[in-house]
N, CA, C and O atoms as a GROMACS GRO file, in nm:
protein
  608
    1MET      N    1   9.050   7.303 -14.017
    1MET     CA    2   9.129   7.230 -13.998
    1MET      C    3   9.272   7.298 -13.962
    1MET      O    4   9.371   7.229 -13.937
    2LYS      N    5   9.272   7.390 -13.962
    2LYS     CA    6   9.388   7.481 -13.924
    2LYS      C    7   9.395   7.506 -13.771
    2LYS      O    8   9.492   7.493 -13.696
    3THR      N    9   9.232   7.553 -13.734
    3THR     CA   10   9.183   7.554 -13.608
    3THR      C   11   9.255   7.440 -13.518
    3THR      O   12   9.342   7.478 -13.439
    4TYR      N   13   9.223   7.301 -13.525
    4TYR     CA   14   9.211   7.193 -13.504
    4TYR      C   15   9.379   7.162 -13.503
    4TYR      O   16   9.407   7.086 -13.410
    5VAL      N   17   9.470   7.194 -13.565
    5VAL     CA   18   9.601   7.173 -13.558
    5VAL      C   19   9.697   7.281 -13.487
    5VAL      O   20   9.820   7.275 -13.481
    6LEU      N   21   9.607   7.389 -13.428
    6LEU     CA   22   9.671   7.500 -13.378
    6LEU      C   23   9.627   7.466 -13.244
    6LEU      O   24   9.717   7.503 -13.168
    7SER      N   25   9.502   7.396 -13.157
    7SER     CA   26   9.471   7.335 -13.072
    7SER      C   27   9.592   7.250 -13.011
    7SER      O   28   9.675   7.262 -12.921
    8VAL      N   29   9.559   7.165 -13.102
    8VAL     CA   30   9.655   7.036 -13.056
    8VAL      C   31   9.754   7.080 -13.043
    8VAL      O   32   9.775   7.065 -12.923
    9ALA      N   33   9.875   7.149 -13.103
    9ALA     CA   34   9.973   7.227 -13.097
    9ALA      C   35   9.976   7.265 -12.975
    9ALA      O   36  10.022   7.203 -12.880
   10GLY      N   37   9.908   7.405 -12.975
   10GLY     CA   38   9.883   7.467 -12.794
   10GLY      C   39   9.878   7.350 -12.692
   10GLY      O   40   9.984   7.338 -12.630
   11MET      N   41   9.779   7.258 -12.660
   11MET     CA   42   9.735   7.165 -12.578
   11MET      C   43   9.865   7.094 -12.494
   11MET      O   44   9.885   7.072 -12.375
   12ALA      N   45   9.973   7.060 -12.667
   12ALA     CA   46  10.118   6.982 -12.632
   12ALA      C   47  10.198   7.081 -12.562
   12ALA      O   48  10.279   7.047 -12.475
   13ILE      N   49  10.180   7.196 -12.593
   13ILE     CA   50  10.256   7.304 -12.548
   13ILE      C   51  10.248   7.334 -12.409
   13ILE      O   52  10.343   7.375 -12.343
   14VAL      N   53  10.126   7.313 -12.365
   14VAL     CA   54  10.085   7.370 -12.240
   14VAL      C   55  10.131   7.238 -12.166
   14VAL      O   56  10.214   7.252 -12.075
   15THR      N   57  10.086   7.114 -12.196
   15THR     CA   58  10.117   7.005 -12.098
   15THR      C   59  10.284   6.934 -12.096
   15THR      O   60  10.334   6.849 -12.022
   16ALA      N   61  10.340   7.010 -12.212
   16ALA     CA   62  10.482   7.013 -12.163
   16ALA      C   63  10.545   7.083 -12.056
   16ALA      O   64  10.624   7.046 -11.969
   17LEU      N   65  10.490   7.195 -12.083
   17LEU     CA   66  10.514   7.335 -12.001
   17LEU      C   67  10.495   7.280 -11.852
   17LEU      O   68  10.572   7.283 -11.756
   18ALA      N   69  10.394   7.239 -11.862
   18ALA     CA   70  10.334   7.190 -11.668
   18ALA      C   71  10.413   7.082 -11.614
   18ALA      O   72  10.434   7.071 -11.493
   19ALA      N   73  10.467   6.981 -11.726
   19ALA     CA   74  10.517   6.893 -11.708
   19ALA      C   75  10.666   6.912 -11.648
   19ALA      O   76  10.719   6.830 -11.572
   20ILE      N   77  10.738   7.055 -11.701
   20ILE     CA   78  10.870   7.078 -11.683
   20ILE      C   79  10.827   7.137 -11.531
   20ILE      O   80  10.888   7.105 -11.429
   21LEU      N   81  10.713   7.226 -11.532
   21LEU     CA   82  10.708   7.304 -11.388
   21LEU      C   83  10.658   7.193 -11.258
   21LEU      O   84  10.650   7.221 -11.139
   22THR      N   85  10.640   7.117 -11.295
   22THR     CA   86  10.546   7.045 -11.178
   22THR      C   87  10.679   6.905 -11.176
   22THR      O   88  10.612   6.804 -11.158
   23ASN      N   89  10.793   6.872 -11.183
   23ASN     CA   90  10.876   6.774 -11.224
   23ASN      C   91  10.873   6.785 -11.027
   23ASN      O   92  10.879   6.880 -10.949
   24GLU      N   93  10.860   6.621 -11.005
   24GLU     CA   94  10.865   6.642 -10.858
   24GLU      C   95  10.840   6.674 -10.760
   24GLU      O   96  10.888   6.660 -10.647
   25LYS      N   97  10.746   6.731 -10.810
   25LYS     CA   98  10.667   6.781 -10.683
   25LYS      C   99  10.536   6.705 -10.631
   25LYS      O  100  10.512   6.592 -10.673
   26LYS      N  101  10.465   6.759 -10.552
   26LYS     CA  102  10.381   6.651 -10.485
   26LYS      C  103  10.221   6.624 -10.597
   26LYS      O  104  10.144   6.529 -10.596
   27TYR      N  105  10.219   6.732 -10.672
   27TYR     CA  106  10.048   6.714 -10.770
   27TYR      C  107  10.099   6.705 -10.913
   27TYR      O  108  10.030   6.757 -11.001
   28ALA      N  109  10.250   6.626 -10.956
   28ALA     CA  110  10.282   6.620 -11.024
   28ALA      C  111  10.212   6.523 -11.127
   28ALA      O  112  10.186   6.563 -11.240
   29LYS      N  113  10.189   6.416 -11.093
   29LYS     CA  114  10.081   6.325 -11.150
   29LYS      C  115   9.968   6.345 -11.166
   29LYS      O  116   9.909   6.298 -11.263
   30THR      N  117   9.886   6.447 -11.040
   30THR     CA  118   9.778   6.415 -11.083
   30THR      C  119   9.747   6.560 -11.168
   30THR      O  120   9.641   6.546 -11.228
   31VAL      N  121   9.797   6.675 -11.189
   31VAL     CA  122   9.830   6.772 -11.300
   31VAL      C  123   9.863   6.662 -11.448
   31VAL      O  124   9.781   6.643 -11.538
   32GLY      N  125   9.989   6.609 -11.442
   32GLY     CA  126  10.020   6.527 -11.571
   32GLY      C  127   9.909   6.470 -11.649
   32GLY      O  128   9.880   6.510 -11.762
   33GLY      N  129   9.817   6.330 -11.554
   33GLY     CA  130   9.700   6.297 -11.559
   33GLY      C  131   9.560   6.430 -11.627
   33GLY      O  132   9.485   6.413 -11.723
   34ILE      N  133   9.566   6.499 -11.574
   34ILE     CA  134   9.490   6.637 -11.576
   34ILE      C  135   9.496   6.633 -11.762
   34ILE      O  136   9.414   6.606 -11.850
   35LEU      N  137   9.642   6.676 -11.757
   35LEU     CA  138   9.650   6.755 -11.882
   35LEU      C  139   9.653   6.656 -11.988
   35LEU      O  140   9.633   6.692 -12.104
   36LYS      N  141   9.677   6.538 -11.958
   36LYS     CA  142   9.654   6.419 -12.057
   36LYS      C  143   9.562   6.390 -12.140
   36LYS      O  144   9.539   6.371 -12.260
   37LEU      N  145   9.498   6.395 -11.998
   37LEU     CA  146   9.269   6.370 -12.064
   37LEU      C  147   9.268   6.508 -12.131
   37LEU      O  148   9.172   6.537 -12.202
   38CYS      N  149   9.374   6.601 -12.110
   38CYS     CA  150   9.268   6.745 -12.185
   38CYS      C  151   9.348   6.722 -12.340
   38CYS      O  152   9.299   6.773 -12.441
   39MET      N  153   9.432   6.667 -12.345
   39MET     CA  154   9.524   6.640 -12.495
   39MET      C  155   9.438   6.523 -12.528
   39MET      O  156   9.470   6.495 -12.644
   40LEU      N  157   9.375   6.468 -12.503
   40LEU     CA  158   9.332   6.344 -12.557
   40LEU      C  159   9.152   6.375 -12.571
   40LEU      O  160   9.073   6.318 -12.646
   41LEU      N  161   9.137   6.433 -12.516
   41LEU     CA  162   8.985   6.568 -12.550
   41LEU      C  163   9.014   6.637 -12.651
   41LEU      O  164   8.932   6.670 -12.737
   42THR      N  165   9.115   6.660 -12.650
   42THR     CA  166   9.142   6.761 -12.743
   42THR      C  167   9.155   6.728 -12.912
   42THR      O  168   9.121   6.796 -13.009
   43LEU      N  169   9.229   6.577 -12.901
   43LEU     CA  170   9.262   6.518 -13.003
   43LEU      C  171   9.106   6.436 -13.075
   43LEU      O  172   9.090   6.393 -13.190
   44VAL      N  173   9.021   6.436 -12.974
   44VAL     CA  174   8.884   6.349 -13.005
   44VAL      C  175   8.779   6.481 -12.994
   44VAL      O  176   8.671   6.467 -12.937
   45SER      N  177   8.811   6.576 -13.037
   45SER     CA  178   8.740   6.667 -13.048
   45SER      C  179   8.669   6.666 -13.190
   45SER      O  180   8.549   6.665 -13.162
   46PRO      N  181   8.679   6.666 -13.300
   46PRO     CA  182   8.639   6.620 -13.410
   46PRO      C  183   8.513   6.574 -13.434
   46PRO      O  184   8.403   6.614 -13.472
   47ILE      N  185   8.614   6.400 -13.366
   47ILE     CA  186   8.459   6.294 -13.367
   47ILE      C  187   8.368   6.330 -13.287
   47ILE      O  188   8.255   6.306 -13.331
   48LEU      N  189   8.372   6.390 -13.161
   48LEU     CA  190   8.232   6.428 -13.091
   48LEU      C  191   8.155   6.547 -13.175
   48LEU      O  192   8.034   6.550 -13.197
   49HIS      N  193   8.244   6.637 -13.213
   49HIS     CA  194   8.148   6.733 -13.301
   49HIS      C  195   8.075   6.643 -13.416
   49HIS      O  196   7.953   6.653 -13.432
   50PHE      N  197   8.137   6.572 -13.479
   50PHE     CA  198   8.034   6.505 -13.609
   50PHE      C  199   7.903   6.451 -13.528
   50PHE      O  200   7.784   6.470 -13.549
   51LEU      N  201   7.977   6.369 -13.416
   51LEU     CA  202   7.844   6.302 -13.375
   51LEU      C  203   7.713   6.371 -13.263
   51LEU      O  204   7.616   6.305 -13.227
   52GLN      N  205   7.738   6.509 -13.223
   52GLN     CA  206   7.694   6.627 -13.201
   52GLN      C  207   7.553   6.658 -13.330
   52GLN      O  208   7.431   6.664 -13.310
   53GLN      N  209   7.616   6.670 -13.430
   53GLN     CA  210   7.564   6.739 -13.540
   53GLN      C  211   7.437   6.647 -13.576
   53GLN      O  212   7.444   6.525 -13.588
   54PRO      N  213   7.298   6.737 -13.596
   54PRO     CA  214   7.154   6.664 -13.575
   54PRO      C  215   7.172   6.646 -13.725
   54PRO      O  216   7.237   6.710 -13.808
   55THR      N  217   7.061   6.491 -13.740
   55THR     CA  218   7.051   6.457 -13.831
   55THR      C  219   6.985   6.500 -13.989
   55THR      O  220   6.874   6.549 -13.965
   56THR      N  221   7.008   6.501 -14.125
   56THR     CA  222   6.967   6.586 -14.181
   56THR      C  223   6.848   6.474 -14.206
   56THR      O  224   6.845   6.352 -14.195
   57ASN      N  225   6.765   6.562 -14.240
   57ASN     CA  226   6.582   6.463 -14.312
   57ASN      C  227   6.640   6.435 -14.477
   57ASN      O  228   6.704   6.515 -14.545
   58PHE      N  229   6.612   6.350 -14.501
   58PHE     CA  230   6.652   6.256 -14.690
   58PHE      C  231   6.520   6.327 -14.759
   58PHE      O  232   6.403   6.291 -14.740
   59SER      N  233   6.563   6.434 -14.842
   59SER     CA  234   6.429   6.505 -14.945
   59SER      C  235   6.420   6.396 -15.083
   59SER      O  236   6.509   6.390 -15.168
   60PHE      N  237   6.352   6.351 -15.084
   60PHE     CA  238   6.353   6.316 -15.251
   60PHE      C  239   6.342   6.402 -15.378
   60PHE      O  240   6.377   6.384 -15.495
   61GLU      N  241   6.293   6.480 -15.326
   61GLU     CA  242   6.252   6.637 -15.466
   61GLU      C  243   6.438   6.666 -15.463
   61GLU      O  244   6.493   6.684 -15.571
   62SER      N  245   6.511   6.667 -15.350
   62SER     CA  246   6.652   6.724 -15.412
   62SER      C  247   6.756   6.652 -15.414
   62SER      O  248   6.869   6.700 -15.419
   63SER      N  249   6.731   6.523 -15.410
   63SER     CA  250   6.799   6.448 -15.448
   63SER      C  251   6.798   6.404 -15.624
   63SER      O  252   6.722   6.425 -15.718
   64ILE      N  253   6.933   6.330 -15.601
   64ILE     CA  254   6.992   6.286 -15.722
   64ILE      C  255   6.851   6.248 -15.831
   64ILE      O  256   6.808   6.295 -15.937
   65LEU      N  257   6.816   6.151 -15.750
   65LEU     CA  258   6.675   6.041 -15.810
   65LEU      C  259   6.595   6.116 -15.865
   65LEU      O  260   6.562   6.105 -15.983
   66GLY      N  261   6.533   6.242 -15.751
   66GLY     CA  262   6.419   6.285 -15.762
   66GLY      C  263   6.433   6.358 -15.885
   66GLY      O  264   6.346   6.358 -15.972
   67GLN      N  265   6.563   6.431 -15.894
   67GLN     CA  266   6.585   6.521 -16.029
   67GLN      C  267   6.584   6.464 -16.163
   67GLN      O  268   6.542   6.523 -16.262
   68ASP      N  269   6.652   6.305 -16.160
   68ASP     CA  270   6.692   6.212 -16.306
   68ASP      C  271   6.515   6.145 -16.335
   68ASP      O  272   6.476   6.095 -16.440
   69ILE      N  273   6.439   6.163 -16.216
   69ILE     CA  274   6.296   6.097 -16.240
   69ILE      C  275   6.169   6.224 -16.280
   69ILE      O  276   6.057   6.192 -16.319
   70ALA      N  277   6.230   6.431 -16.252
   70ALA     CA  278   6.190   6.528 -16.252
   70ALA      C  279   6.245   6.524 -16.446
   70ALA      O  280   6.154   6.570 -16.515
   71TYR      N  281   6.309   6.502 -16.489
   71TYR     CA  282   6.396   6.498 -16.616
   71TYR      C  283   6.353   6.394 -16.724
   71TYR      O  284   6.343   6.426 -16.842
   72ILE      N  285   6.323   6.242 -16.667
   72ILE     CA  286   6.291   6.201 -16.762
   72ILE      C  287   6.113   6.187 -16.765
   72ILE      O  288   6.049   6.123 -16.848
   73ASN      N  289   6.060   6.260 -16.657
   73ASN     CA  290   5.926   6.295 -16.646
   73ASN      C  291   5.902   6.423 -16.775
   73ASN      O  292   5.803   6.409 -16.847
   74ASN      N  293   5.992   6.541 -16.800
   74ASN     CA  294   5.994   6.618 -16.897
   74ASN      C  295   6.016   6.534 -17.033
   74ASN      O  296   5.943   6.541 -17.132
   75SER      N  297   6.108   6.470 -17.021
   75SER     CA  298   6.133   6.450 -17.187
   75SER      C  299   6.003   6.349 -17.222
   75SER      O  300   5.931   6.369 -17.320
   76TYR      N  301   5.990   6.278 -17.163
   76TYR     CA  302   5.861   6.180 -17.168
   76TYR      C  303   5.686   6.315 -17.237
   76TYR      O  304   5.600   6.317 -17.326
   77SER      N  305   5.729   6.397 -17.122
   77SER     CA  306   5.580   6.511 -17.149
   77SER      C  307   5.663   6.552 -17.328
   77SER      O  308   5.608   6.497 -17.424
   78LEU      N  309   5.775   6.636 -17.356
   78LEU     CA  310   5.815   6.646 -17.433
   78LEU      C  311   5.797   6.611 -17.608
   78LEU      O  312   5.786   6.672 -17.714
   79ALA      N  313   5.802   6.468 -17.558
   79ALA     CA  314   5.819   6.355 -17.670
   79ALA      C  315   5.658   6.357 -17.706
   79ALA      O  316   5.645   6.383 -17.825
   80VAL      N  317   5.578   6.344 -17.663
   80VAL     CA  318   5.402   6.274 -17.635
   80VAL      C  319   5.377   6.490 -17.724
   80VAL      O  320   5.332   6.498 -17.838
   81GLN      N  321   5.404   6.583 -17.668
   81GLN     CA  322   5.349   6.705 -17.711
   81GLN      C  323   5.420   6.724 -17.867
   81GLN      O  324   5.380   6.798 -17.957
   82THR      N  325   5.489   6.670 -17.868
   82THR     CA  326   5.570   6.635 -18.058
   82THR      C  327   5.503   6.541 -18.132
   82THR      O  328   5.497   6.550 -18.254
   83GLN      N  329   5.453   6.452 -18.071
   83GLN     CA  330   5.411   6.341 -18.127
   83GLN      C  331   5.236   6.389 -18.125
   83GLN      O  332   5.188   6.335 -18.225
   84LEU      N  333   5.160   6.443 -18.073
   84LEU     CA  334   5.022   6.554 -18.092
   84LEU      C  335   5.075   6.577 -18.195
   84LEU      O  336   5.042   6.538 -18.307
   85LYS      N  337   5.162   6.643 -18.168
   85LYS     CA  338   5.145   6.818 -18.295
   85LYS      C  339   5.156   6.749 -18.422
   85LYS      O  340   5.067   6.766 -18.506
   86ASN      N  341   5.261   6.669 -18.448
   86ASN     CA  342   5.277   6.569 -18.580
   86ASN      C  343   5.142   6.464 -18.623
   86ASN      O  344   5.102   6.438 -18.736
   87GLN      N  345   5.094   6.419 -18.502
   87GLN     CA  346   4.944   6.287 -18.579
   87GLN      C  347   4.864   6.354 -18.586
   87GLN      O  348   4.784   6.321 -18.673
   88PHE      N  349   4.824   6.495 -18.504
   88PHE     CA  350   4.672   6.530 -18.488
   88PHE      C  351   4.716   6.693 -18.524
   88PHE      O  352   4.623   6.770 -18.548
   89GLY      N  353   4.817   6.732 -18.527
   89GLY     CA  354   4.811   6.886 -18.557
   89GLY      C  355   4.749   6.946 -18.484
   89GLY      O  356   4.669   7.017 -18.545
   90VAL      N  357   4.740   6.959 -18.338
   90VAL     CA  358   4.704   7.025 -18.228
   90VAL      C  359   4.802   7.062 -18.129
   90VAL      O  360   4.886   6.973 -18.114
   91THR      N  361   4.823   7.176 -18.046
   91THR     CA  362   4.899   7.204 -17.965
   91THR      C  363   4.888   7.152 -17.832
   91THR      O  364   4.792   7.211 -17.782
   92ALA      N  365   4.940   7.067 -17.743
   92ALA     CA  366   4.906   7.050 -17.623
   92ALA      C  367   5.037   7.028 -17.572
   92ALA      O  368   5.139   7.003 -17.637
   93ARG      N  369   5.017   7.050 -17.378
   93ARG     CA  370   5.102   7.031 -17.298
   93ARG      C  371   5.078   6.877 -17.254
   93ARG      O  372   4.969   6.821 -17.250
   94ALA      N  373   5.156   6.843 -17.236
   94ALA     CA  374   5.182   6.700 -17.135
   94ALA      C  375   5.213   6.700 -17.016
   94ALA      O  376   5.301   6.781 -16.988
   95GLU      N  377   5.144   6.589 -16.866
   95GLU     CA  378   5.238   6.623 -16.779
   95GLU      C  379   5.219   6.457 -16.721
   95GLU      O  380   5.130   6.393 -16.666
   96ILE      N  381   5.321   6.438 -16.756
   96ILE     CA  382   5.371   6.223 -16.733
   96ILE      C  383   5.375   6.253 -16.582
   96ILE      O  384   5.399   6.367 -16.544
   97GLN      N  385   5.354   6.162 -16.502
   97GLN     CA  386   5.409   6.093 -16.399
   97GLN      C  387   5.442   5.969 -16.369
   97GLN      O  388   5.343   5.897 -16.361
   98MET      N  389   5.530   5.922 -16.350
   98MET     CA  390   5.609   5.803 -16.304
   98MET      C  391   5.598   5.744 -16.196
   98MET      O  392   5.555   5.828 -16.117
   99GLN      N  393   5.613   5.636 -16.137
   99GLN     CA  394   5.632   5.569 -16.064
   99GLN      C  395   5.674   5.386 -16.080
   99GLN      O  396   5.625   5.283 -16.125
  100ASN      N  397   5.780   5.427 -16.019
  100ASN     CA  398   5.888   5.252 -16.024
  100ASN      C  399   5.936   5.232 -16.155
  100ASN      O  400   5.962   5.112 -16.165
  101ASP      N  401   5.959   5.288 -16.254
  101ASP     CA  402   6.002   5.303 -16.392
  101ASP      C  403   5.914   5.294 -16.489
  101ASP      O  404   5.949   5.280 -16.607
  102LYS      N  405   5.762   5.301 -16.441
  102LYS     CA  406   5.628   5.287 -16.500
  102LYS      C  407   5.527   5.415 -16.496
  102LYS      O  408   5.458   5.450 -16.400
  103ILE      N  409   5.534   5.467 -16.607
  103ILE     CA  410   5.402   5.567 -16.648
  103ILE      C  411   5.297   5.545 -16.588
  103ILE      O  412   5.231   5.455 -16.640
  104GLN      N  413   5.233   5.612 -16.458
  104GLN     CA  414   5.132   5.555 -16.393
  104GLN      C  415   5.020   5.679 -16.442
  104GLN      O  416   4.901   5.653 -16.423
  105ARG      N  417   5.042   5.769 -16.483
  105ARG     CA  418   4.897   5.860 -16.509
  105ARG      C  419   4.956   5.980 -16.595
  105ARG      O  420   5.048   6.050 -16.555
  106THR      N  421   4.890   5.996 -16.723
  106THR     CA  422   4.922   6.116 -16.756
  106THR      C  423   4.784   6.211 -16.847
  106THR      O  424   4.674   6.176 -16.891
  107GLU      N  425   4.876   6.366 -16.842
  107GLU     CA  426   4.751   6.489 -16.844
  107GLU      C  427   4.801   6.537 -16.960
  107GLU      O  428   4.922   6.558 -16.972
  108ILE      N  429   4.700   6.564 -17.075
  108ILE     CA  430   4.712   6.638 -17.190
  108ILE      C  431   4.652   6.745 -17.178
  108ILE      O  432   4.539   6.731 -17.131
  109TYR      N  433   4.680   6.843 -17.201
  109TYR     CA  434   4.600   6.983 -17.185
  109TYR      C  435   4.611   7.062 -17.354
  109TYR      O  436   4.713   7.110 -17.403
  110ILE      N  437   4.467   7.053 -17.420
  110ILE     CA  438   4.509   7.080 -17.549
  110ILE      C  439   4.475   7.204 -17.505
  110ILE      O  440   4.392   7.243 -17.423
  111LEU      N  441   4.597   7.290 -17.612
  111LEU     CA  442   4.601   7.439 -17.578
  111LEU      C  443   4.511   7.503 -17.721
  111LEU      O  444   4.438   7.602 -17.718
  112ASP      N  445   4.547   7.397 -17.871
  112ASP     CA  446   4.491   7.486 -17.979
  112ASP      C  447   4.481   7.328 -18.065
  112ASP      O  448   4.562   7.240 -18.095
  113PHE      N  449   4.361   7.348 -18.079
  113PHE     CA  450   4.327   7.230 -18.193
  113PHE      C  451   4.382   7.254 -18.375
  113PHE      O  452   4.344   7.181 -18.467
  114GLY      N  453   4.456   7.348 -18.388
  114GLY     CA  454   4.505   7.379 -18.489
  114GLY      C  455   4.350   7.411 -18.606
  114GLY      O  456   4.246   7.475 -18.587
  115MET      N  457   4.390   7.349 -18.696
  115MET     CA  458   4.329   7.345 -18.825
  115MET      C  459   4.207   7.240 -18.826
  115MET      O  460   4.150   7.225 -18.934
  116ASN      N  461   4.163   7.169 -18.720
  116ASN     CA  462   4.044   7.066 -18.694
  116ASN      C  463   3.942   7.150 -18.656
  116ASN      O  464   3.974   7.239 -18.578
  117ASP      N  465   3.823   7.144 -18.693
  117ASP     CA  466   3.713   7.233 -18.663
  117ASP      C  467   3.644   7.146 -18.544
  117ASP      O  468   3.670   7.033 -18.504
  118LYS      N  469   3.539   7.250 -18.500
  118LYS     CA  470   3.484   7.249 -18.354
  118LYS      C  471   3.439   7.086 -18.361
  118LYS      O  472   3.468   7.000 -18.278
  119SER      N  473   3.366   7.069 -18.473
  119SER     CA  474   3.263   6.936 -18.427
  119SER      C  475   3.372   6.844 -18.446
  119SER      O  476   3.319   6.732 -18.442
  120GLU      N  477   3.489   6.831 -18.464
  120GLU     CA  478   3.576   6.725 -18.494
  120GLU      C  479   3.682   6.679 -18.352
  120GLU      O  480   3.753   6.578 -18.348
  121HIS      N  481   3.666   6.814 -18.210
  121HIS     CA  482   3.716   6.773 -18.115
  121HIS      C  483   3.699   6.672 -18.015
  121HIS      O  484   3.795   6.619 -17.960
  122ILE      N  485   3.575   6.642 -17.990
  122ILE     CA  486   3.590   6.494 -17.949
  122ILE      C  487   3.607   6.405 -17.993
  122ILE      O  488   3.627   6.307 -17.920
  123ASN      N  489   3.609   6.393 -18.132
  123ASN     CA  490   3.646   6.268 -18.179
  123ASN      C  491   3.766   6.289 -18.184
  123ASN      O  492   3.797   6.170 -18.181
  124ILE      N  493   3.908   6.365 -18.190
  124ILE     CA  494   4.017   6.435 -18.161
  124ILE      C  495   4.072   6.371 -18.065
  124ILE      O  496   4.172   6.301 -18.081
  125ILE      N  497   4.007   6.391 -17.944
  125ILE     CA  498   4.048   6.382 -17.766
  125ILE      C  499   4.022   6.258 -17.776
  125ILE      O  500   4.126   6.202 -17.742
  126THR      N  501   3.928   6.162 -17.809
  126THR     CA  502   3.909   6.035 -17.766
  126THR      C  503   4.058   5.947 -17.856
  126THR      O  504   4.138   5.864 -17.815
  127GLN      N  505   4.042   6.012 -17.986
  127GLN     CA  506   4.146   5.918 -18.058
  127GLN      C  507   4.290   5.952 -17.995
  127GLN      O  508   4.365   5.856 -17.984
  128ILE      N  509   4.351   6.116 -17.940
  128ILE     CA  510   4.445   6.158 -17.840
  128ILE      C  511   4.467   6.060 -17.710
  128ILE      O  512   4.573   6.022 -17.660
  129ALA      N  513   4.330   6.031 -17.672
  129ALA     CA  514   4.350   5.943 -17.537
  129ALA      C  515   4.437   5.804 -17.585
  129ALA      O  516   4.528   5.762 -17.515
  130GLU      N  517   4.400   5.742 -17.706
  130GLU     CA  518   4.392   5.646 -17.748
  130GLU      C  519   4.540   5.577 -17.797
  130GLU      O  520   4.600   5.470 -17.798
  131SER      N  521   4.554   5.700 -17.830
  131SER     CA  522   4.729   5.687 -17.915
  131SER      C  523   4.789   5.720 -17.815
  131SER      O  524   4.884   5.643 -17.801
  132VAL      N  525   4.783   5.822 -17.706
  132VAL     CA  526   4.880   5.793 -17.607
  132VAL      C  527   4.895   5.715 -17.472
  132VAL      O  528   4.992   5.714 -17.396
  133LYS      N  529   4.768   5.644 -17.458
  133LYS     CA  530   4.770   5.486 -17.387
  133LYS      C  531   4.876   5.399 -17.463
  133LYS      O  532   4.971   5.351 -17.402
  134ILE      N  533   4.863   5.384 -17.566
  134ILE     CA  534   4.979   5.338 -17.615
  134ILE      C  535   5.098   5.369 -17.645
  134ILE      O  536   5.196   5.297 -17.625
  135LEU      N  537   5.099   5.470 -17.692
  135LEU     CA  538   5.244   5.536 -17.682
  135LEU      C  539   5.314   5.542 -17.562
  135LEU      O  540   5.436   5.557 -17.566
  136CYS      N  541   5.258   5.534 -17.461
  136CYS     CA  542   5.303   5.561 -17.326
  136CYS      C  543   5.274   5.465 -17.228
  136CYS      O  544   5.310   5.485 -17.112
  137ASP      N  545   5.207   5.350 -17.265
  137ASP     CA  546   5.209   5.177 -17.216
  137ASP      C  547   5.151   5.237 -17.103
  137ASP      O  548   5.237   5.218 -17.017
  138CYS      N  549   5.054   5.300 -17.049
  138CYS     CA  550   4.978   5.355 -16.938
  138CYS      C  551   4.812   5.302 -16.940
  138CYS      O  552   4.748   5.243 -17.027
  139GLU      N  553   4.780   5.343 -16.824
  139GLU     CA  554   4.650   5.281 -16.842
  139GLU      C  555   4.581   5.380 -16.807
  139GLU      O  556   4.459   5.375 -16.816
  140GLU      N  557   4.639   5.477 -16.764
  140GLU     CA  558   4.489   5.641 -16.748
  140GLU      C  559   4.606   5.725 -16.845
  140GLU      O  560   4.727   5.728 -16.870
  141VAL      N  561   4.471   5.790 -16.880
  141VAL     CA  562   4.503   5.934 -16.958
  141VAL      C  563   4.395   6.019 -16.938
  141VAL      O  564   4.276   5.988 -16.929
  142THR      N  565   4.442   6.122 -16.934
  142THR     CA  566   4.272   6.210 -16.849
  142THR      C  567   4.361   6.362 -17.026
  142THR      O  568   4.466   6.424 -17.041
  143VAL      N  569   4.267   6.349 -17.084
  143VAL     CA  570   4.283   6.508 -17.208
  143VAL      C  571   4.168   6.599 -17.181
  143VAL      O  572   4.047   6.580 -17.190
  144TYR      N  573   4.241   6.706 -17.144
  144TYR     CA  574   4.138   6.823 -17.115
  144TYR      C  575   4.112   6.889 -17.230
  144TYR      O  576   4.188   6.858 -17.322
  145ASP      N  577   4.014   6.987 -17.260
  145ASP     CA  578   3.961   7.036 -17.344
  145ASP      C  579   3.956   7.190 -17.279
  145ASP      O  580   3.838   7.209 -17.247
  146GLY      N  581   4.046   7.321 -17.242
  146GLY     CA  582   3.963   7.416 -17.202
  146GLY      C  583   3.912   7.395 -17.032
  146GLY      O  584   3.988   7.367 -16.940
  147THR      N  585   3.792   7.412 -17.026
  147THR     CA  586   3.755   7.379 -16.925
  147THR      C  587   3.698   7.240 -16.909
  147THR      O  588   3.715   7.170 -16.810
  148GLU      N  589   3.651   7.218 -16.982
  148GLU     CA  590   3.611   7.057 -17.046
  148GLU      C  591   3.700   6.940 -16.982
  148GLU      O  592   3.820   6.928 -17.006
  149ASN      N  593   3.630   6.858 -16.899
  149ASN     CA  594   3.752   6.730 -16.860
  149ASN      C  595   3.688   6.621 -16.934
  149ASN      O  596   3.571   6.598 -16.904
  150THR      N  597   3.764   6.524 -17.059
  150THR     CA  598   3.735   6.433 -17.070
  150THR      C  599   3.791   6.350 -17.050
  150THR      O  600   3.912   6.366 -17.069
  151GLN      N  601   3.744   6.210 -17.000
  151GLN     CA  602   3.825   6.058 -16.953
  151GLN      C  603   3.876   5.991 -17.097
  151GLN      O  604   3.795   5.992 -17.190
  152GLY      N  605   3.999   5.938 -17.116
  152GLY     CA  606   4.010   5.847 -17.228
  152GLY      C  607   4.042   5.714 -17.182
  152GLY      O  608   4.055   5.622 -17.262
   0.00000   0.00000   0.00000
C-alpha cells in the first residue's frame, strides 16, 4: 500500500513539473496527455495486477467444509469405538465415511477381543456389524478381525 501511494504521489509530481516546464510550448498538449495517461495507469495498476493473478484451485480437503467433515467423521468414530468397548468389551478402531450428511461406509478394525473366548469371535463380529448398522444408520459395515475380513 505504501508503494502504491508513493508511486501515485511521484507520478503527480512528475505530471505537475512537466506541465510547468512545457507551458505554452509546441508539445505541451502531447506531453501532458501522455503524462495524464501514465497517471491513470498508475491509479488503476492494483486492479490490473489483481486481474493478472492466476486463479487458484479450490481444494475440498483444505476448505473449512472438508475440515468439518473430517471432524464429524472422527467424532462418529470415537463414539462407535466407545460403544463397542462398553457393549462388547472389545477394543476397536472405527473408520466412518460420510457423504451428503449420511454415513456411507463404516469399517471396524477389532484390535483386541478382551475377555471373549476365541470360539465367540465370529458371533461377536456378526453382533458388532448389526449393532453398528443400527447405531450409525448405514447400509455397509465391514468388520476386520486381524487379517480376516468378515462382511456384516
